[in-house]
N, C-alpha and C positions, 0 to 999 in steps of 0.2 A: 511660512516656508512652502516650497514646492515639493510635492511627493509624486514620483512616478511609480505606478503600480500596474501589474499585469491585469488585463481586463477580465481574466477568468477567475480572479480571486473573489469568491463569494462574499459580498458585504463590504468590499474594500472602501467604497466612498463613505458609507455610513460610519464605519469604524475609524478610518484614518482621517476623515474630514475634521475631527476635533483638533488635529495638529497643524493643519494648513490646507492649501489647495491641492487637490488630488487630480492627477491626469492619468487616465487609463490608456494603456498601449497594448499592442499584441506582443506577448511575452517572447515568442520564438524569434521575432524579428526586431526587437528593440535596438535602437541605434544610439551612437554617441550624440548625434544631433538632438535627439529627443531628451537627453539629459542636461542640456544647457540650462543653467539656472536652477537645477534641482539640487536639493540637499539630502534627499532620501530616495532609495530605490527598493521597492518591495516586489519580489519575484516568486516564481515557482521553479521547478526543476528544469524547465525547457529553456531557461535563459542562462547563457554562459557569461558569468560576471568575471571579467578579467581586466588586465591592463589595457587591452585594445578598446574595450567598451567604455571604461571609465577615464581614459586619457583626456585631460583637459577639463574634466567635469569638477564640480564642487561638491559632489556627493560625499557625505561624511558618515552615512549609515546605510547599510545594506541588510535587508531582512529577507529570508526565504521562508515561505509558509509551507515548508516541507520538512521531513525528518532528516534528510540527507543534505550534505554540503559538497558533494563531488562536483557540482556545477559552479562552485565558487572557488576562485583562486585565492585561497585564504592566506597564502604566503604574501601575495601582492597586497591584499587588504591590510595585513599587519604592517607591511613595509610602509604603506601610505598613511597608516594611522586611521584607517577607516573602520569604524565599529561595525560588527556584523553579528547576526544571530540566525539560528534556525528554529524549528518548532518540534523538537524531539518528542515522540510519543503522541503527537496530536492526532494522527490518523491510525494509530496502532490498532484500535478496536475495530475500525472499519476494515482493515486488512484481514484481521482475524475473522470477521464476519464473511468476507470473501472466501477465505479458505474453507470455512465450515460449509458454505453453500456449495463449493466445489466438491467437497467430500460427500455431500449428500446426493450428488448427481449420478455417478455411475451405478448401475444396478448392482446391488449386493455389496458394494464397498463399505458402506457404513455398518452393515451387519458384520462383515469380516473384522472390521476394526473393533467393534464392541465385543467380539468373541476372541480377541487376542492378537490380531495383526497389529503392527506397530507403525507409528508415524515418526519419521526422522526429520529433525529441524536443524537446518544449517544456519547458524546465526542466532544467538540467544540474547538479542537486544530487546527493545521495547515490544516489538511485534512477537518475536520468538518466545519470550517469557509469558506473554499474555496468551498466546496460542497454547503453550504447554499447560498453563493453568486451566484453561477451559477444556482442553482435551481430557486432562486427568479428572476434572470434575464430572465429565460425562462417562468416565470409566474406560477411556481409550489410552493405552500405553504409548509412551513416546521416549525417544532418545534424542540427544542434541549434540551438536559439535560447535564449539566456539573456543578457539585456542587462547583467547584473551581472558577467559574466566577460570575460576578455581573450582575443580570438581568437588572439593570439600564443602563449598558453599552451594553448589548447584549439582545435586546428586545425579541428575539425568544426563550429565555430560559424558560423552564417550569419545574414543578416537574416531576419526573420520571414517575409516574403513568399517567400523562397527555398524554404521548406518546402512551398509549394503544389505542388511537383513530386513530393512523396513519396507513395508508394502507401499507406503507413501513417503515421498521425499519432498520437503518444503524448503525452498531457499528464501531466506530473509536477511541477506547480507548487504552491507553497503558496497559500493564499488571502490576498490583500492588496487593500485598497480605497483606499489612499492612496499617495503617493509618485509618482515619475515613470513607473513601469511597473506599475500595478495589474493584478491577474490576474482580478478578478471580471468575468465575461462577456467574457473576453479575445478570443474569436474569434466573430464573428457568422456568420449563415447565408450571407451573400454571400461572405465569405472562405472558408468551408468548401466552398461550392459550386464553388470553383475547383480543388479537388483532382482528381487523375486519375480515370479510369473505374475503378469497383469499388474505390475507396479504402476504407480501414478507419480509423475514428476511435476511439481507445481513451482513455478517461479513468480513470485510477487515482490521481489527485491529490486535487483537491477538486471537489465537484459544482458549486459556484458558478462555476467557471472557464468553464463553458458554460451559457448560458441555455436553460432547457427549451423556451421558445417558439421560439428560434432552431433548435434541433434538430428540433422538430416541423415547422417550415416548410422546413427542409432536406430532409426526407423527401419533401415535395411537389415540390421543385425537382429533387432528385437521388435518386430512389429506389434507384439502384445503389450509393450509398454505404452502407456497413455500420457499425453502431455497436456498440461493446463498452464498456459502462458498469458500473463498480463503485461510483461515487460519484454522488450525486444532489443537486439542489437540494431543500431542505426535507426532508432526511432526518429521521425515518424515513418520511415521507409521500411516497412515490414516485408520480410521474405514471404511471398504468397504460397510457395510450396510448403514451407514450415507451418504457416498458419493453417493450410489445408490438412496437415497431418495431426493437428491438435484436436483433442476431445473438446476442449473449451479454449477459446481465444478471445481476449479482451484488450482494449486500447489503453493500458496503463491507468486503470480506474479503480484498482483494488482499494486504495485509500481515499476514494472520492465521495464518501458519505458527506452529506451537508453538515452534520454535527462535527465531523472531523475537520472539515474546511474552516468552520468558524472557530474551533479550538486553536487551529494553527494560526489563523489571522490574529486572534486575541493574544497569543503568546508573543508574536512579533510586535504587535502594537504596544504591549506592555514593555517590551525591551526598548522600543523607540521612545516611549515616555520616560524611561529611566535615563536614556541617552540625553534627552532634552531637559531632564530635571523637572518634569511636570507630572501631573496625575493622569492616569488612564481611567476613563469611565467606560466600561464595556457597554455597548448599545444593546437594547433588547433584541432578541432574535426575531426573525421574520415570523409573522403570525402562524404560518404552517409548521413552524418548528418549536412552537411553545408548548405543545403537548406531545406525549409519546404515542406509541402505536399499541393498540390492544390486540393480543394474540391468544389463541386457544391451542392447546396441545391435543391434536386430534390423532386418532389411531389406537391400535391395541398394543403394539410393541414399542419399545423405547426408540428404535430406529424410525418408525413411522411418526412418532411424536416429535422427534428432532427435526425430521424433514418438514413436517407441517409447520412447526414453529418458525423455522428459518424462512420458508417460502412466503409466509405472511408479512415478512419485513423486507426480504431481499431475494430475488431470483436471478442467479448468475446467467441463466440461459437467455434472458432478454438482452443482456449486454453482449453475449456471444452472437446472437442473431443480428443485432444492429451492426456489430463489427464486421461480420462476414458480408453483409450487404454493402458496407462501406468499402471493403476490399475489392468488391466487384465493380466499383465505380471507375471512370476513366482516370481519376487522380486520387488513388487510395491514400497517399500521404496527406492530402488536404482533408480527406474524410476522417483520418485518424485525429487530426487536430479539431475538426468540427465536432466529432463525437464527444471529445473531452469538454469543448466549450459549451455544448448544448446538453450536457449530461443531466438526466432527470434528477430531481430531488430524491435522495435516498437517505433513509434513517438508519441508525445503528441499533443493533439488538439490545444494547444496554438502555435504550430509551423506552423499551416495551413494558407493558404491564400485562399480567396474566388475567385474562377474562375469567371471572368466577374464582379468583384466587383464594378468597376466604373459605370457599366450599371445596376447593380442589384437594385432592389427596396429598398427603405429606410427600409421597414419592414424586408427584407431578410438580409440587412447589420446589422441591430440591432439584429436579431436572431443569425447570425453568431458570432457576438461579445459576446453575452451572452453564447452561446454554448461553445466557445473556451476559454473564460475567458480572452480575449485580451482587 
């Protein structure tokens, strides 16, 4: 069989080659002509899979190596009898690592959170739940909003307005435009302006959850509020003024750990194998991913140890610096895609081992376990 796959999917040829011939294409610009003779299409979030793309093709399986499906016309796929799947939860730990690195960045923020300031989580799916678990393990209080879940099962759930008291607001919602609780432009500038002094708004879900114009007007009303944005309206065309107002700005790479990419690919490959009625044999990971990262918790305070532990695995500031350099180029949209395509190998905190763990104090071992989610 012929399989068309996004060229930016880590390990695609090695993993999918067991099912047939793999042809790699640019995901953002894949065309119907490239799908001629193909039976399977494996994509990421940059490819809009719809009637126009698949018209006249023989594709019978579509897999997206992402947690969301808003780029798939699922109604059309069902209508045509085309099997499809996503990879829910595959990069959730990567996104949580991104959030923790962001929280460790502003001076004093981590200390404030450890002393009682709260984190609000909008969307308690795979990412939101894992973020809440790690924050609570570190001793950081959090509240969450998710209208589709039962507060009796998830005690941290609150009405949306209750999250206005939170020092940090994290958005981890899918993009929806219909139904009783659409997430597009979920929170306007008036709502966001009610956040506490020096609040941090972090969006690592979907760019359209926050309107660009609302964020720009928020800066005029509340210049003390800091923005950490990984996702943007109209990607890859990022508003340069909004990016310039951000404390941290990155090109949609929160979930881009190498471990998360491989997990997502393997989930899709397993679904493809079930579709074909054959066995899936996961290939060995690349040599540089076969061992974890050793880290030491350095410093005297809990906040210092958390910062040092995170920085030894992932430093969000390096992504921010590369992105700002890309935005200054003559074609920033092209730079956005290039930064994602050439993204450095990044490990997840849950692959780490504690250096000197056997002799470390019980408190440090507990802190390491909470920080890494192990």
